[in-house]
C-alpha atoms as an extended CHARMM CRD file, in Angstrom:
* protein
*
        85  EXT
         1         1  UNK       CA             72.5620000000      -57.2400000000       59.4510000000  PROA      1               0.0000000000
         2         2  UNK       CA             72.5100000000      -56.1080000000       63.1950000000  PROA      2               0.0000000000
         3         3  UNK       CA             69.9010000000      -54.8470000000       64.8970000000  PROA      3               0.0000000000
         4         4  UNK       CA             69.5610000000      -52.4900000000       68.0890000000  PROA      4               0.0000000000
         5         5  UNK       CA             68.2790000000      -54.2590000000       70.8150000000  PROA      5               0.0000000000
         6         6  UNK       CA             65.8320000000      -51.0800000000       71.9000000000  PROA      6               0.0000000000
         7         7  UNK       CA             64.6660000000      -48.5840000000       69.1700000000  PROA      7               0.0000000000
         8         8  UNK       CA             65.3560000000      -46.2520000000       71.9800000000  PROA      8               0.0000000000
         9         9  UNK       CA             68.9340000000      -46.5480000000       71.4440000000  PROA      9               0.0000000000
        10        10  UNK       CA             72.4480000000      -46.4880000000       69.4270000000  PROA      10              0.0000000000
        11        11  UNK       CA             73.8550000000      -49.9370000000       69.2700000000  PROA      11              0.0000000000
        12        12  UNK       CA             76.7660000000      -47.9460000000       69.8140000000  PROA      12              0.0000000000
        13        13  UNK       CA             75.5400000000      -46.0090000000       72.6920000000  PROA      13              0.0000000000
        14        14  UNK       CA             77.9180000000      -45.5750000000       75.4540000000  PROA      14              0.0000000000
        15        15  UNK       CA             77.1940000000      -46.7860000000       79.1620000000  PROA      15              0.0000000000
        16        16  UNK       CA             75.8300000000      -43.4680000000       80.4150000000  PROA      16              0.0000000000
        17        17  UNK       CA             73.2520000000      -42.9880000000       77.2460000000  PROA      17              0.0000000000
        18        18  UNK       CA             71.8370000000      -46.5330000000       77.5530000000  PROA      18              0.0000000000
        19        19  UNK       CA             71.3120000000      -45.5910000000       81.4740000000  PROA      19              0.0000000000
        20        20  UNK       CA             69.6870000000      -42.7510000000       80.8370000000  PROA      20              0.0000000000
        21        21  UNK       CA             67.5210000000      -43.6600000000       77.7190000000  PROA      21              0.0000000000
        22        22  UNK       CA             66.7070000000      -47.3620000000       79.0990000000  PROA      22              0.0000000000
        23        23  UNK       CA             63.9960000000      -48.4470000000       81.7380000000  PROA      23              0.0000000000
        24        24  UNK       CA             65.7730000000      -50.8270000000       84.1840000000  PROA      24              0.0000000000
        25        25  UNK       CA             64.5100000000      -53.7910000000       82.6620000000  PROA      25              0.0000000000
        26        26  UNK       CA             65.4860000000      -52.5920000000       79.1630000000  PROA      26              0.0000000000
        27        27  UNK       CA             69.1370000000      -52.0760000000       80.4950000000  PROA      27              0.0000000000
        28        28  UNK       CA             69.3940000000      -55.4690000000       82.1520000000  PROA      28              0.0000000000
        29        29  UNK       CA             67.7490000000      -57.1930000000       78.9570000000  PROA      29              0.0000000000
        30        30  UNK       CA             70.5370000000      -55.2080000000       76.7840000000  PROA      30              0.0000000000
        31        31  UNK       CA             73.6100000000      -56.2330000000       78.9720000000  PROA      31              0.0000000000
        32        32  UNK       CA             72.5710000000      -59.6320000000       79.4160000000  PROA      32              0.0000000000
        33        33  UNK       CA             72.7910000000      -59.8700000000       75.1290000000  PROA      33              0.0000000000
        34        34  UNK       CA             76.1510000000      -58.3970000000       75.8960000000  PROA      34              0.0000000000
        35        35  UNK       CA             76.9660000000      -60.7080000000       78.7470000000  PROA      35              0.0000000000
        36        36  UNK       CA             75.6640000000      -63.1960000000       76.0040000000  PROA      36              0.0000000000
        37        37  UNK       CA             77.9340000000      -62.4520000000       73.1770000000  PROA      37              0.0000000000
        38        38  UNK       CA             81.0750000000      -62.0860000000       75.9990000000  PROA      38              0.0000000000
        39        39  UNK       CA             80.3260000000      -65.5980000000       76.7110000000  PROA      39              0.0000000000
        40        40  UNK       CA             80.4050000000      -67.2720000000       73.7610000000  PROA      40              0.0000000000
        41        41  UNK       CA             83.4510000000      -65.0260000000       73.0760000000  PROA      41              0.0000000000
        42        42  UNK       CA             84.8980000000      -66.8710000000       76.0070000000  PROA      42              0.0000000000
        43        43  UNK       CA             84.2020000000      -70.1900000000       74.7170000000  PROA      43              0.0000000000
        44        44  UNK       CA             85.7180000000      -70.1570000000       71.6630000000  PROA      44              0.0000000000
        45        45  UNK       CA             88.7200000000      -68.9010000000       73.3570000000  PROA      45              0.0000000000
        46        46  UNK       CA             88.6660000000      -71.9320000000       75.7760000000  PROA      46              0.0000000000
        47        47  UNK       CA             88.4920000000      -74.7600000000       73.0650000000  PROA      47              0.0000000000
        48        48  UNK       CA             91.2210000000      -77.1550000000       72.4100000000  PROA      48              0.0000000000
        49        49  UNK       CA             92.9910000000      -77.1720000000       69.0030000000  PROA      49              0.0000000000
        50        50  UNK       CA             91.1140000000      -80.1690000000       67.6320000000  PROA      50              0.0000000000
        51        51  UNK       CA             87.5090000000      -77.7310000000       67.8950000000  PROA      51              0.0000000000
        52        52  UNK       CA             86.8390000000      -79.8580000000       71.3240000000  PROA      52              0.0000000000
        53        53  UNK       CA             85.9560000000      -77.8040000000       74.8710000000  PROA      53              0.0000000000
        54        54  UNK       CA             87.9690000000      -79.1120000000       77.8080000000  PROA      54              0.0000000000
        55        55  UNK       CA             85.4440000000      -80.4600000000       80.4080000000  PROA      55              0.0000000000
        56        56  UNK       CA             86.1540000000      -77.5730000000       82.8380000000  PROA      56              0.0000000000
        57        57  UNK       CA             85.4880000000      -74.9720000000       80.0420000000  PROA      57              0.0000000000
        58        58  UNK       CA             82.1160000000      -76.5520000000       78.5560000000  PROA      58              0.0000000000
        59        59  UNK       CA             80.7620000000      -77.3410000000       82.2920000000  PROA      59              0.0000000000
        60        60  UNK       CA             81.5110000000      -73.5630000000       83.1310000000  PROA      60              0.0000000000
        61        61  UNK       CA             79.9620000000      -71.7710000000       80.1170000000  PROA      61              0.0000000000
        62        62  UNK       CA             76.7090000000      -74.0250000000       80.8570000000  PROA      62              0.0000000000
        63        63  UNK       CA             76.2520000000      -72.9530000000       84.1940000000  PROA      63              0.0000000000
        64        64  UNK       CA             77.2840000000      -69.3610000000       83.2470000000  PROA      64              0.0000000000
        65        65  UNK       CA             73.8670000000      -69.8040000000       80.2410000000  PROA      65              0.0000000000
        66        66  UNK       CA             71.6580000000      -71.7450000000       82.4020000000  PROA      66              0.0000000000
        67        67  UNK       CA             72.4820000000      -68.4530000000       84.9670000000  PROA      67              0.0000000000
        68        68  UNK       CA             71.6110000000      -65.7250000000       81.8220000000  PROA      68              0.0000000000
        69        69  UNK       CA             68.7740000000      -67.7150000000       80.6080000000  PROA      69              0.0000000000
        70        70  UNK       CA             66.8060000000      -67.9010000000       84.1340000000  PROA      70              0.0000000000
        71        71  UNK       CA             67.3540000000      -63.7580000000       83.8230000000  PROA      71              0.0000000000
        72        72  UNK       CA             65.9890000000      -63.1820000000       81.0640000000  PROA      72              0.0000000000
        73        73  UNK       CA             62.9920000000      -65.3110000000       81.5850000000  PROA      73              0.0000000000
        74        74  UNK       CA             62.7110000000      -63.6680000000       84.7230000000  PROA      74              0.0000000000
        75        75  UNK       CA             63.3710000000      -60.4980000000       82.6990000000  PROA      75              0.0000000000
        76        76  UNK       CA             60.8140000000      -61.0500000000       79.9020000000  PROA      76              0.0000000000
        77        77  UNK       CA             57.8450000000      -62.0620000000       82.6950000000  PROA      77              0.0000000000
        78        78  UNK       CA             58.6610000000      -58.9810000000       84.8700000000  PROA      78              0.0000000000
        79        79  UNK       CA             58.3130000000      -56.6190000000       81.0030000000  PROA      79              0.0000000000
        80        80  UNK       CA             55.0870000000      -58.5560000000       80.6870000000  PROA      80              0.0000000000
        81        81  UNK       CA             53.6420000000      -57.7880000000       83.6010000000  PROA      81              0.0000000000
        82        82  UNK       CA             54.3800000000      -53.9910000000       83.7330000000  PROA      82              0.0000000000
        83        83  UNK       CA             52.4960000000      -53.9620000000       80.0370000000  PROA      83              0.0000000000
        84        84  UNK       CA             50.0110000000      -55.7510000000       80.6200000000  PROA      84              0.0000000000
        85        85  UNK       CA             48.6910000000      -53.5790000000       83.6110000000  PROA      85              0.0000000000
């Protein structure tokens, strides 16, 4: 079952609705989740016919994932600071 990332909005919310309904931190989290989906799609499109990735595609994918994970950690820490105040 597909689940919304935020109870405040529909998973089919428009960009405008996301910006109006979510806090900045929630918006960043939703956008990072969407980024993850597109990164995975892009990775699968760059696979060679035998299922292996080219070295450059694999390297780029891993670097993008590192950036994404860092942003998610940063966003979670910021959210925790806000809720723990």
